[in-house]
DOFI-933102 format. One line per field, with one value per residue (C-alpha): residue number from 1; z, x, y. Coordinates in steps of 0.2 Angstrom, whole numbers. Last residue first. Example, Ala and Ser with C-alpha at 12.3 -4.5 7.8 and 13.67 -1.06 7.14 Angstrom:
# residues 2
i	[2, 1];
up	[36, 39];
east	[68, 62];
north	[-5, -22];
***
This chain:
# residues 394
i	[394, 393, 392, 391, 390, 389, 388, 387, 386, 385, 384, 383, 382, 381, 380, 379, 378, 377, 376, 375, 374, 373, 372, 371, 370, 369, 368, 367, 366, 365, 364, 363, 362, 361, 360, 359, 358, 357, 356, 355, 354, 353, 352, 351, 350, 349, 348, 347, 346, 345, 344, 343, 342, 341, 340, 339, 338, 337, 336, 335, 334, 333, 332, 331, 330, 329, 328, 327, 326, 325, 324, 323, 322, 321, 320, 319, 318, 317, 316, 315, 314, 313, 312, 311, 310, 309, 308, 307, 306, 305, 304, 303, 302, 301, 300, 299, 298, 297, 296, 295, 294, 293, 292, 291, 290, 289, 288, 287, 286, 285, 284, 283, 282, 281, 280, 279, 278, 277, 276, 275, 274, 273, 272, 271, 270, 269, 268, 267, 266, 265, 264, 263, 262, 261, 260, 259, 258, 257, 256, 255, 254, 253, 252, 251, 250, 249, 248, 247, 246, 245, 244, 243, 242, 241, 240, 239, 238, 237, 236, 235, 234, 233, 232, 231, 230, 229, 228, 227, 226, 225, 224, 223, 222, 221, 220, 219, 218, 217, 216, 215, 214, 213, 212, 211, 210, 209, 208, 207, 206, 205, 204, 203, 202, 201, 200, 199, 198, 197, 196, 195, 194, 193, 192, 191, 190, 189, 188, 187, 186, 185, 184, 183, 182, 181, 180, 179, 178, 177, 176, 175, 174, 173, 172, 171, 170, 169, 168, 167, 166, 165, 164, 163, 162, 161, 160, 159, 158, 157, 156, 155, 154, 153, 152, 151, 150, 149, 148, 147, 146, 145, 144, 143, 142, 141, 140, 139, 138, 137, 136, 135, 134, 133, 132, 131, 130, 129, 128, 127, 126, 125, 124, 123, 122, 121, 120, 119, 118, 117, 116, 115, 114, 113, 112, 111, 110, 109, 108, 107, 106, 105, 104, 103, 102, 101, 100, 99, 98, 97, 96, 95, 94, 93, 92, 91, 90, 89, 88, 87, 86, 85, 84, 83, 82, 81, 80, 79, 78, 77, 76, 75, 74, 73, 72, 71, 70, 69, 68, 67, 66, 65, 64, 63, 62, 61, 60, 59, 58, 57, 56, 55, 54, 53, 52, 51, 50, 49, 48, 47, 46, 45, 44, 43, 42, 41, 40, 39, 38, 37, 36, 35, 34, 33, 32, 31, 30, 29, 28, 27, 26, 25, 24, 23, 22, 21, 20, 19, 18, 17, 16, 15, 14, 13, 12, 11, 10, 9, 8, 7, 6, 5, 4, 3, 2, 1];
up	[967, 962, 955, 946, 939, 934, 924, 916, 909, 903, 894, 887, 880, 871, 864, 858, 850, 842, 835, 827, 821, 812, 806, 797, 789, 782, 775, 767, 754, 749, 753, 746, 729, 726, 726, 738, 730, 725, 735, 734, 715, 702, 711, 698, 701, 717, 724, 722, 732, 747, 747, 750, 763, 772, 770, 778, 792, 796, 796, 807, 819, 817, 822, 837, 839, 824, 836, 835, 817, 811, 821, 814, 796, 800, 805, 791, 780, 789, 788, 770, 766, 775, 765, 749, 754, 758, 742, 730, 730, 714, 707, 724, 726, 709, 713, 729, 720, 706, 690, 682, 680, 664, 652, 635, 618, 603, 608, 610, 614, 630, 636, 654, 655, 668, 674, 688, 706, 710, 700, 714, 728, 731, 718, 703, 689, 698, 701, 682, 678, 690, 681, 664, 672, 681, 666, 653, 666, 667, 650, 652, 660, 645, 640, 642, 651, 665, 658, 642, 653, 653, 655, 663, 671, 677, 686, 693, 700, 707, 715, 723, 728, 736, 746, 752, 757, 767, 774, 781, 787, 798, 806, 806, 811, 805, 792, 786, 786, 776, 763, 760, 759, 746, 735, 736, 731, 716, 710, 712, 700, 688, 686, 678, 684, 682, 697, 707, 705, 710, 725, 730, 728, 736, 751, 752, 753, 768, 776, 774, 783, 797, 799, 800, 812, 825, 824, 833, 838, 824, 814, 799, 803, 795, 779, 778, 778, 763, 753, 757, 751, 735, 730, 732, 722, 710, 707, 704, 693, 681, 681, 685, 703, 703, 700, 695, 696, 681, 672, 659, 640, 632, 639, 632, 645, 656, 657, 659, 666, 677, 684, 689, 694, 705, 712, 717, 724, 736, 741, 745, 756, 766, 767, 772, 785, 791, 793, 803, 814, 817, 820, 836, 836, 852, 860, 845, 846, 830, 821, 828, 822, 804, 804, 811, 796, 784, 791, 788, 770, 765, 772, 762, 747, 749, 744, 725, 724, 727, 716, 701, 690, 701, 708, 712, 728, 735, 730, 737, 755, 753, 751, 765, 776, 772, 775, 792, 797, 793, 803, 817, 815, 815, 830, 841, 850, 841, 856, 866, 853, 856, 876, 871, 861, 848, 837, 837, 827, 812, 812, 813, 797, 788, 789, 786, 778, 768, 764, 757, 747, 739, 734, 727, 717, 710, 704, 697, 713, 722, 722, 726, 743, 751, 759, 761, 764, 777, 785, 786, 793, 808, 809, 815, 828, 834, 834, 845, 855, 859, 864, 855, 857, 844, 858, 871, 860, 861];
east	[-421, -405, -400, -417, -414, -397, -403, -417, -405, -394, -406, -413, -397, -395, -412, -409, -392, -402, -414, -400, -392, -408, -408, -392, -395, -411, -401, -387, -397, -413, -407, -390, -398, -400, -380, -365, -350, -355, -351, -370, -374, -388, -405, -418, -430, -423, -419, -436, -443, -431, -430, -449, -450, -435, -443, -460, -450, -439, -453, -462, -448, -446, -464, -465, -476, -465, -450, -447, -452, -439, -425, -430, -429, -413, -405, -413, -403, -388, -389, -393, -378, -366, -374, -372, -354, -351, -360, -348, -341, -346, -358, -367, -368, -375, -388, -393, -394, -406, -405, -393, -378, -367, -379, -378, -385, -391, -410, -416, -400, -398, -379, -373, -357, -344, -335, -320, -324, -322, -329, -336, -326, -334, -348, -340, -346, -362, -364, -362, -376, -386, -383, -387, -404, -408, -403, -414, -429, -427, -428, -438, -452, -465, -460, -478, -489, -495, -497, -505, -517, -527, -545, -546, -528, -530, -547, -540, -524, -535, -548, -533, -526, -543, -543, -525, -530, -545, -536, -523, -536, -545, -528, -517, -499, -488, -500, -507, -489, -483, -497, -494, -474, -479, -490, -475, -463, -474, -475, -455, -453, -465, -456, -467, -460, -478, -483, -469, -470, -488, -484, -469, -481, -495, -482, -475, -494, -497, -480, -486, -502, -493, -482, -496, -506, -490, -483, -490, -475, -477, -493, -483, -467, -475, -479, -465, -453, -463, -462, -443, -439, -451, -442, -425, -430, -439, -425, -413, -425, -428, -409, -407, -405, -391, -401, -420, -427, -433, -449, -449, -444, -443, -452, -445, -442, -448, -467, -469, -450, -449, -465, -462, -446, -451, -465, -453, -440, -453, -459, -441, -440, -453, -447, -430, -438, -448, -431, -423, -439, -437, -420, -424, -418, -413, -403, -393, -389, -398, -385, -371, -379, -381, -363, -358, -368, -361, -344, -346, -352, -337, -324, -334, -332, -312, -307, -316, -306, -289, -295, -297, -306, -306, -294, -299, -289, -287, -305, -310, -303, -311, -328, -324, -320, -335, -347, -338, -339, -358, -361, -353, -362, -378, -376, -372, -358, -356, -363, -347, -337, -348, -346, -326, -325, -311, -323, -333, -320, -322, -342, -339, -328, -340, -355, -352, -334, -335, -352, -350, -335, -345, -360, -348, -340, -356, -360, -378, -384, -401, -410, -394, -393, -407, -403, -384, -384, -398, -387, -372, -381, -386, -368, -362, -377, -371, -352, -358, -368, -354, -342, -326, -310, -297, -284, -292, -287, -268];
north	[292, 299, 283, 282, 300, 297, 280, 289, 304, 290, 281, 297, 302, 285, 285, 304, 298, 283, 295, 307, 291, 286, 304, 302, 286, 293, 308, 297, 288, 297, 315, 310, 307, 326, 328, 327, 317, 300, 283, 273, 274, 276, 273, 273, 260, 250, 268, 275, 260, 261, 280, 281, 268, 275, 294, 289, 279, 293, 305, 294, 293, 312, 315, 302, 287, 280, 278, 259, 258, 272, 263, 246, 253, 262, 244, 238, 250, 247, 227, 230, 239, 227, 213, 223, 225, 207, 201, 212, 231, 236, 225, 223, 241, 243, 230, 240, 256, 250, 259, 247, 256, 264, 259, 252, 254, 243, 248, 230, 223, 233, 230, 235, 244, 246, 260, 254, 257, 240, 226, 216, 207, 192, 192, 197, 185, 184, 203, 205, 193, 202, 219, 212, 206, 221, 233, 220, 222, 241, 244, 260, 248, 256, 274, 279, 267, 275, 294, 283, 276, 293, 289, 271, 271, 290, 286, 270, 280, 292, 281, 272, 289, 293, 277, 280, 298, 291, 278, 289, 302, 289, 284, 269, 273, 259, 252, 268, 274, 260, 261, 281, 276, 264, 277, 289, 276, 271, 290, 291, 276, 285, 300, 312, 328, 335, 325, 327, 344, 345, 336, 349, 363, 356, 351, 370, 375, 364, 369, 387, 383, 374, 388, 401, 390, 388, 372, 358, 346, 335, 336, 344, 333, 319, 328, 339, 323, 314, 331, 334, 316, 318, 334, 326, 310, 320, 331, 316, 308, 325, 330, 349, 347, 361, 377, 375, 359, 348, 345, 333, 334, 352, 366, 383, 393, 407, 401, 381, 377, 393, 394, 374, 377, 393, 383, 368, 380, 388, 370, 366, 381, 377, 359, 365, 375, 360, 351, 364, 364, 345, 346, 357, 376, 383, 368, 364, 346, 341, 351, 340, 324, 332, 335, 319, 311, 324, 320, 301, 305, 315, 303, 289, 300, 302, 285, 289, 304, 295, 281, 292, 277, 261, 248, 231, 228, 246, 250, 233, 239, 256, 248, 238, 250, 262, 247, 243, 261, 262, 246, 254, 271, 263, 252, 265, 271, 289, 299, 296, 305, 320, 320, 317, 333, 334, 326, 341, 351, 338, 340, 360, 359, 345, 357, 375, 375, 359, 361, 379, 371, 358, 371, 383, 369, 362, 380, 382, 390, 395, 377, 368, 379, 370, 353, 354, 374, 370, 357, 369, 382, 370, 365, 382, 381, 365, 370, 385, 375, 363, 375, 373, 361, 364, 368, 358, 342, 346];
***
């Protein structure tokens, strides 16, 4: 029966490569969530599902990240069954969607002709182009109102900043990976400049802090003269802004984050074991006589929704991603994952909205780091197998 659905791994991998590009790049060129999601189903999730019929692919799933993710997904579904939620059938499918996405990215990484690093570089290049078009459209072809957003589906300031920031930190670390051709390196630099400019004009301060934290982490993890120089220039730039344009840093204050986190903690204390499930909840902000639907902190929202056990499982998975990145910081993808993990951690603590959502911009800072960690785990396992075979032959 399994052989009926079995396809060659190279065919499935190339299929999944297209799906990965769709996941990370299609939002720049479409305004339809329906088309975006259907494209992901056909080009990323379907080959991932078919790959499960292959025993060699299933063996690659025996890794700590996958086990922790499975436990987190199972606990979340249990909470949904016990506590309920709005549209429970739809909510119950999201862990499956995420699982198929993780599998799809692992499958794309197995493509023999186009490495995952080069796939991600392509996404960074297209992201730089999208960022440039977004800037041009916002300032020259529309009436600027509010903060800069991206063209296409990423039309919310914070989520657009998360996606562009994720591409920027990945691109910076992949720039010096396997020494891409000079013209590719030049295009990557231009893309990074475009993405950094987008982040500056977008004015999402949580992302600014996340970018700074990422730079600090990279200087600590991989010390270099260039890193220290960039850190010094950044500090000088921040000091200059604080002296001459302090309103850029002080505008909007703390955006009511302390009140939201305080209210969120109280909700967590009141529902610490199973959480409130996937039911809507409100956090009141008395200062403005208004309420918010989430605490602007992904980890706190996770604790509120699926309780302390769910939060601990998420933290274990997130910690495993950091450990994997740190152990592989001597290679480009490992450094990229470490940068993305740091950026995501800080960004999600100030502006995260939820863990179990359908594909959107925040998947680049929630599930993409997990997927890259799984790819590194898969590569490490393959290396150990090859070493064992070589040792045996010797």
